[in-house]
C-alpha positions in Angstrom: 24.3 28.9 41.5 25.1 25.3 40.7 24.7 24.7 37.0 24.6 21.5 35.1 24.5 21.1 31.3 22.7 18.4 29.3 24.2 18.7 25.8 23.4 16.9 22.6 26.9 16.6 21.0 25.4 16.0 17.5 23.9 19.5 17.6 27.1 21.1 18.9 30.1 18.9 17.8 32.6 21.7 18.5 31.3 22.1 22.1 30.7 25.8 21.6 27.8 25.8 24.1 29.7 23.9 26.7 32.5 26.4 26.5 30.1 29.3 26.6 28.4 28.0 29.7 31.7 27.5 31.5 32.8 31.0 30.7 29.4 32.5 31.7 29.5 30.7 35.1 33.1 31.8 35.7 32.2 35.4 34.9 29.4 35.3 37.4 31.5 33.8 40.1 29.6 30.5 40.1 31.1 27.0 40.4 32.2 25.3 37.1 29.2 23.6 35.5 29.0 19.8 35.3 28.6 18.9 31.7 26.9 15.7 30.6 26.6 14.6 26.9 23.5 12.7 25.7 23.8 9.4 24.0 21.7 7.3 21.7 20.9 5.0 24.6 20.1 7.9 27.0 19.0 11.0 25.0 18.7 13.4 28.0 16.6 12.1 30.9 19.3 10.2 32.7 21.7 13.1 32.5 19.0 15.5 33.9 18.1 13.1 36.7 21.8 12.9 37.6 22.0 16.7 37.8 19.1 16.7 40.2 20.8 14.1 42.4 24.0 16.2 42.4 22.1 19.1 43.9 22.1 21.3 40.8 20.0 24.5 41.0 19.7 24.9 37.2 20.0 22.5 34.2 20.9 24.1 30.9 19.7 21.9 28.0 21.6 22.4 24.7 19.8 20.6 21.8 16.5 20.4 20.0 13.0 19.5 21.1 13.9 15.9 21.6 16.7 16.7 24.1 14.5 19.3 25.8 11.7 16.8 26.1 13.9 14.1 27.7 15.4 16.5 30.2 12.0 18.0 31.0 10.6 14.5 31.8 13.2 14.0 34.5 13.1 17.6 35.9 9.3 17.7 36.2 8.2 18.1 39.8 11.7 18.5 41.2 11.7 22.2 41.4 15.1 22.4 39.6 14.9 25.0 36.9 15.6 24.4 33.2 17.3 26.8 30.8 17.3 26.1 27.1 19.9 26.8 24.4 18.0 25.9 21.2 20.1 23.9 18.8 17.6 21.7 17.0 15.8 21.6 13.6 12.6 23.5 14.4 13.0 24.4 18.1 9.3 24.5 18.5 9.2 24.6 22.2 11.8 27.4 22.3 9.7 29.4 19.8 6.6 29.1 22.0 8.6 30.3 25.0 9.8 33.2 22.9 13.4 32.3 23.4 16.1 33.9 21.3 17.0 31.7 18.3 20.2 31.7 16.3 22.4 33.3 19.0 24.1 31.1 21.6 25.0 34.1 23.6 21.5 35.6 23.8 19.8 32.3 24.5 22.4 31.5 27.1 21.7 34.8 28.9 18.1 33.8 29.2 18.9 30.2 30.2 21.1 31.4 33.1 19.4 34.7 34.1 15.9 34.5 32.8 12.6 34.6 34.7 11.6 31.3 36.3 8.2 30.4 34.9 6.0 27.4 35.8 5.1 25.4 32.7 3.0 22.3 31.8 4.3 19.0 30.5 2.6 16.5 28.3 2.7 12.7 28.9 1.8 10.1 26.3 1.3 6.3 26.3 0.7 4.1 23.3 0.3 0.5 22.5 0.6 -2.0 19.6 -1.5 -5.1 18.8 1.2 -7.4 20.2 0.6 -5.8 23.6 3.8 -3.7 23.6 3.2 -0.4 25.5 5.6 2.6 25.5 5.4 6.0 27.0 7.1 9.3 26.9 6.8 13.0 27.6 6.2 15.8 25.2 6.7 19.6 25.5 5.1 20.5 22.2 2.5 17.9 21.0 1.7 14.3 20.1 -0.2 13.4 16.9 -1.7 10.4 15.3 -2.6 9.8 11.7 -1.2 11.3 8.5 0.5 14.1 10.3 2.7 11.6 12.0 3.1 9.7 8.7 4.5 12.9 7.3 7.1 13.1 10.0 8.0 9.4 9.3 8.6 10.2 5.6 11.0 13.0 6.2 14.4 12.0 4.8 17.1 12.6 7.4 19.5 14.0 4.8 16.9 16.4 3.6 16.0 17.4 7.1 19.7 18.1 7.9 20.2 20.5 5.0 16.8 22.2 4.8 15.8 22.3 8.5 12.0 22.5 9.2 11.2 23.2 5.6 11.9 19.5 5.0 8.5 18.6 6.5 6.5 20.3 3.8 7.7 18.0 0.9 6.3 14.7 2.3 3.3 16.7 3.6 2.3 17.4 0.0 2.2 13.7 -0.7 -0.2 13.0 2.1 -2.7 15.9 1.8 -5.1 13.8 -0.3 -4.9 10.6 1.8 -8.1 9.0 2.9 -9.5 9.9 6.3 -8.8 7.4 9.1 -11.4 5.9 11.4 -10.7 6.8 15.1 -12.5 6.4 18.4 -11.8 9.4 20.6 -12.6 9.9 24.3 -11.8 13.1 26.2 -11.4 13.1 30.0 -12.7 9.6 30.3 -16.0 10.6 28.7 -18.1 8.7 26.1 -16.2 7.6 23.0 -16.8 9.4 19.7 -16.4 7.8 16.3 -14.6 10.1 13.8 -12.8 9.9 10.5 -9.8 12.2 10.5 -6.7 13.0 8.6 -5.0 13.4 12.0 -5.6 14.3 15.6 -3.2 16.5 17.4 -2.9 16.7 21.2 -0.7 19.6 22.3 0.8 21.6 25.1 1.7 24.5 22.8 0.8 25.2 19.2 3.0 27.7 17.4 5.2 26.5 14.6 7.5 28.4 12.1 6.1 31.2 9.9 3.9 32.2 12.8 1.4 29.5 12.1 -0.8 28.4 15.0 -1.9 24.8 14.8 -3.5 25.0 18.3 -4.7 28.6 18.7 -4.6 29.9 22.3 -2.5 27.2 23.7 -0.1 28.4 26.4 2.7 26.6 28.2 1.0 27.2 31.6 -2.8 26.9 31.0 -3.1 23.4 32.4 -4.9 22.2 29.3 -4.4 19.7 26.6 -5.3 21.3 23.3 -6.8 19.1 20.6 -7.1 19.7 16.9 -9.2 17.3 14.8 -8.2 17.7 11.1 -10.6 16.2 8.5 -10.7 18.1 5.2 -13.4 16.6 2.9 -11.2 17.3 -0.2 -7.7 18.5 -1.0 -9.1 22.0 -1.7 -10.3 22.0 1.9 -6.7 22.5 3.0 -6.7 26.0 1.8 -9.0 27.5 4.5 -7.3 25.3 7.1 -3.9 26.6 6.1 -5.1 30.2 6.0 -6.6 30.0 9.4 -3.3 28.8 10.9 -1.3 31.4 9.0 -3.6 34.4 9.3 -5.1 33.5 12.7 -8.7 33.7 11.5 -11.0 33.8 14.5 -13.9 32.1 12.6 -14.3 28.3 12.2 -13.4 26.6 9.0 -14.7 23.3 7.6 -12.6 20.2 8.4 -11.0 21.6 11.5 -12.2 21.4 15.0 -10.7 22.4 18.4 -11.3 21.1 21.9 -9.6 21.2 25.2 -9.2 18.5 27.9 -6.8 17.3 30.4 -6.5 13.8 28.8 -7.6 12.0 25.6 -7.6 8.5 24.4 -7.6 7.5 20.7 -8.2 4.0 19.4 -7.8 3.0 15.8 -9.1 0.1 13.6 -5.8 -0.3 11.8 -2.3 0.3 13.1 -1.2 3.9 12.5 1.9 6.0 13.0 2.1 8.5 15.8 4.7 11.1 16.7 5.7 12.5 20.0 7.5 15.9 19.6 8.5 14.8 16.1 9.7 11.3 17.0 7.6 8.8 15.1 6.4 5.4 16.2 4.6 3.0 13.8 2.1 0.2 14.3 0.2 2.0 17.0 -3.5 1.0 17.7 -4.1 3.3 20.7 -2.7 6.5 22.1 -3.3 8.3 25.4 -2.2 11.8 26.1 -2.5 13.9 29.2 -1.2 17.2 30.6 0.5 17.8 33.9 -0.1 21.3 35.1 2.9 23.5 36.0 5.3 20.8 36.9 8.3 22.4 35.1 10.2 25.5 36.1 11.6 27.0 32.9 13.7 30.2 32.4 12.1 32.6 29.9 12.9 36.2 28.8 12.3 38.7 31.6 10.6 41.1 29.1 7.4 39.0 29.2 8.1 37.4 25.8 6.1 34.2 26.6 
């Protein structure tokens, strides 16, 4: 087995994962892994693409959702498997894959010896009024509206010390914000005028505390799962939160779910979006789509997906 490593050095400054992969490959009688560190200029896609060109059979990604997303964008459609050692803030994708968290040794065992599973990948494009267009992949979800604004408000220092809990503090400040006019079209269909707190378009939907923001979403269902969030008043957040936390099967006011393979959102005023937690401001349109089963990801062999 020819193994390559794409490692975010910020998440593992001591190189613990790198050393563990080297030892694991040696114990299995495999060739020494080729280790490539991400940089600000190239946060993972270039390193994963280089691993494919080198003939790697498996790429182990050490980092958070951002690093995983970048590597996944380059590995999609290549047939080269991806293993994940979660080292990020929330590790949402790893949670949805039921990967071990908090143990390098356990997560590395799955990354190297886990069951190959075909998984979907999200793609997003967005534009600004000046005509600038950007694009990127997502393994978890993309969002537009106040949800993305919440991500934008998270202080890096607070995030560093409190991990995913940091997102709740700015979220409290935006719960009562006015609903935003959006025009939404699913799968190229007729546009629908809505006023929403946010629109989420996701590949998977489980977040910490067992909350499901996109119920039923699976990594391999070939669907883009949409959540339109529009509470009429601040008190309307109570049933929305309880539905996500307690997994209520019944509908609640101010929350609607749909599925599609693609969606386009146009806005009257520039808004903030986020793609797997990375925010982009000044956006006036967002397109998201799902690519079905283009990734090969190692998951626990006990069926923990």
